[in-house]
C-alpha positions in Angstrom: 19.7 -30.6 -73.3 20.0 -28.2 -70.3 21.6 -24.9 -69.5 22.2 -24.0 -65.8 23.7 -21.3 -63.6 24.6 -22.0 -60.0 25.8 -19.1 -57.7 26.4 -17.9 -54.2 25.8 -14.3 -53.0 28.8 -13.6 -50.7 26.9 -10.6 -49.1 24.0 -12.7 -47.8 25.3 -16.3 -48.2 22.2 -17.0 -50.4 22.6 -20.0 -52.7 20.7 -20.1 -56.0 20.2 -22.0 -59.2 18.3 -21.3 -62.4 18.0 -23.9 -65.2 16.1 -24.6 -68.4 15.8 -27.6 -70.8 14.0 -28.9 -73.8 12.3 -31.6 -71.8 9.7 -32.0 -69.0 10.2 -30.7 -65.5 13.8 -29.5 -65.2 13.0 -28.4 -61.7 12.2 -31.9 -60.6 15.6 -33.4 -61.4 18.5 -30.9 -61.9 18.5 -28.7 -58.8 19.6 -29.8 -55.3 20.4 -27.2 -52.7 20.5 -26.6 -49.0 20.9 -23.3 -47.1 24.5 -22.8 -45.9 25.6 -26.1 -47.3 25.8 -25.9 -51.1 24.2 -26.6 -54.5 24.4 -29.5 -56.8 23.1 -29.4 -60.4 23.0 -32.8 -62.1 22.2 -33.0 -65.8 23.6 -34.4 -69.0 22.7 -37.0 -71.6 21.7 -39.4 -68.8 21.1 -37.4 -65.6 22.2 -39.1 -62.4 19.6 -37.8 -59.9 21.6 -39.4 -57.0 24.5 -37.0 -57.6 22.2 -34.4 -56.0 21.1 -36.5 -53.0 24.6 -37.9 -52.3 26.4 -34.7 -53.2 24.5 -32.6 -50.6 25.3 -35.3 -48.0 29.0 -35.0 -48.8 28.9 -31.2 -48.8 27.1 -31.3 -45.4 29.9 -33.5 -44.1 32.4 -30.7 -44.8 33.9 -31.8 -48.1 34.9 -29.2 -50.6 33.3 -28.8 -54.0 36.2 -30.5 -56.0 36.3 -33.4 -53.6 32.5 -33.9 -54.0 32.8 -33.8 -57.8 35.6 -36.4 -57.7 33.9 -38.7 -55.3 30.6 -38.7 -57.2 32.1 -39.2 -60.6 34.7 -41.7 -59.6 32.0 -44.0 -58.2 29.9 -43.8 -61.3 30.7 -46.0 -64.3 28.3 -43.9 -66.4 30.1 -40.6 -65.6 30.9 -40.0 -69.3 27.2 -39.4 -69.9 26.8 -36.9 -67.0 27.3 -33.2 -66.4 27.7 -32.0 -62.8 28.0 -28.6 -61.3 29.0 -28.2 -57.6 29.1 -25.2 -55.3 29.9 -25.5 -51.6 28.9 -23.2 -48.8 32.2 -21.3 -48.9 31.8 -20.4 -52.6 34.2 -22.9 -54.0 33.0 -24.6 -57.2 33.7 -27.6 -59.4 32.3 -29.2 -62.5 32.4 -32.3 -64.6 31.3 -32.8 -68.2 31.6 -36.4 -69.6 32.8 -36.8 -73.1 29.8 -38.8 -74.2 27.4 -35.9 -73.7 26.0 -34.5 -77.0 27.6 -31.3 -78.3 27.6 -28.5 -78.0 28.7 -29.0 -74.4 30.7 -26.9 -71.9 31.1 -25.6 -68.4 32.6 -22.6 -66.7 33.9 -22.4 -63.2 34.6 -19.3 -61.0 34.5 -18.6 -57.3 30.8 -18.3 -56.2 29.7 -19.2 -59.8 29.5 -22.2 -62.0 27.6 -22.7 -65.3 27.1 -25.6 -67.6 25.2 -26.7 -70.6 24.9 -29.6 -72.9 23.2 -30.1 -76.3 23.3 -26.4 -76.7 22.3 -24.4 -79.8 25.6 -22.5 -79.5 28.7 -23.2 -77.4 28.7 -19.6 -76.1 25.4 -20.0 -74.1 27.1 -20.4 -70.7 29.5 -17.5 -71.3 26.6 -15.3 -72.3 24.8 -16.3 -69.1 27.9 -15.5 -67.0 28.3 -12.1 -68.6 24.7 -11.2 -68.0 24.9 -12.4 -64.4 28.0 -10.3 -63.7 26.6 -7.2 -65.5 23.4 -7.4 -63.3 25.4 -8.0 -60.1 27.6 -4.9 -60.8 24.5 -2.7 -60.8 23.5 -4.1 -57.4 20.4 -5.9 -58.7 18.7 -8.5 -56.5 20.6 -11.8 -56.4 17.5 -13.7 -57.6 16.9 -11.3 -60.5 20.6 -11.7 -61.5 20.0 -15.5 -61.8 16.8 -15.1 -63.7 18.2 -12.6 -66.1 21.2 -14.9 -66.7 18.8 -17.7 -67.7 17.0 -15.3 -70.0 20.3 -14.4 -71.7 21.0 -18.1 -72.2 17.6 -18.6 -73.8 18.2 -15.6 -76.1 21.6 -17.0 -77.1 20.0 -20.2 -78.4 19.5 -22.3 -75.2 18.8 -26.0 -75.8 19.1 -27.0 -79.5 15.7 -28.7 -79.3 14.0 -25.6 -77.9 13.1 -24.9 -74.3 10.0 -26.3 -72.6 10.7 -26.2 -68.9 12.5 -23.8 -66.6 13.1 -23.1 -62.9 14.7 -20.8 -60.3 15.4 -21.5 -56.7 17.2 -19.4 -54.1 17.7 -20.4 -50.4 19.0 -18.3 -47.5 20.4 -19.4 -44.1 17.5 -17.9 -42.1 14.9 -16.7 -44.6 12.2 -18.1 -46.8 13.2 -19.4 -50.2 12.2 -18.4 -53.7 11.1 -21.5 -55.5 9.5 -21.3 -58.9 9.2 -23.8 -61.7 7.5 -24.2 -65.1 7.3 -27.8 -65.9 5.9 -27.7 -69.5 5.1 -24.6 -71.5 5.4 -23.2 -75.0 7.4 -20.2 -73.6 8.7 -21.3 -70.2 11.2 -18.5 -69.8 8.5 -15.8 -70.2 6.2 -17.8 -67.9 9.0 -18.0 -65.3 9.5 -14.2 -65.6 5.7 -13.7 -65.1 5.7 -15.8 -62.0 8.8 -14.0 -60.6 7.0 -10.7 -61.3 4.1 -11.9 -59.2 6.4 -12.5 -56.2 7.4 -8.8 -56.3 3.8 -7.6 -56.2 3.3 -5.4 -53.1 0.3 -7.4 -51.9 2.1 -10.7 -52.1 5.2 -9.2 -50.4 3.0 -8.1 -47.5 1.9 -11.7 -47.1 5.3 -13.2 -47.6 7.1 -10.8 -45.3 4.9 -11.6 -42.3 5.6 -15.4 -42.5 7.7 -16.8 -39.7 11.4 -17.5 -40.1 14.1 -18.8 -37.7 15.0 -15.1 -37.0 11.3 -14.1 -36.5 9.6 -17.3 -35.3 6.5 -15.5 -33.9 5.5 -13.7 -37.1 1.8 -14.2 -38.0 
């Protein structure tokens, strides 16, 4: 159904997520993130949207990623139909994949990085995404581009067994403006997401974006 990467950039403390699925509006349900606090990705055969709402509250209270995973899933009688990815503000990660999700289904957990997918065309989709992310990061590429290219790699590896119809990327920073792009329904949502991302790197747009106020530069205009 869905393939997702969640990551933290230890150099800037940016938090990000990129996700795609074979259904409508993945960006409206899967990603939940807050600067400096953490990221929740909630997906699966029967997505529990409230994992995201309640999970961020737990992270903000100071709980670690594994504690948040356990508290959310233990309280949910439908947890076997869920998939959950958690990253806290310190870069610790945790995941849950219930055994009633449709195969192929898997998740991968590392410090500062957690990936997961369900109803995948191939079980190696998350590992391909991880490898692309690391390869991009090792060449000092932008954190947001590393996330986007990881999603592209997942799509190229087969992605959702039903095909991919929606995609999103979001990156938040402690004291800077976010990147927040989503394609809710498209014949080629990954290419469309790449097109939108390319527009955000246009010099004219950057001139506009870079003069907007932030907590560090509140008097920009």
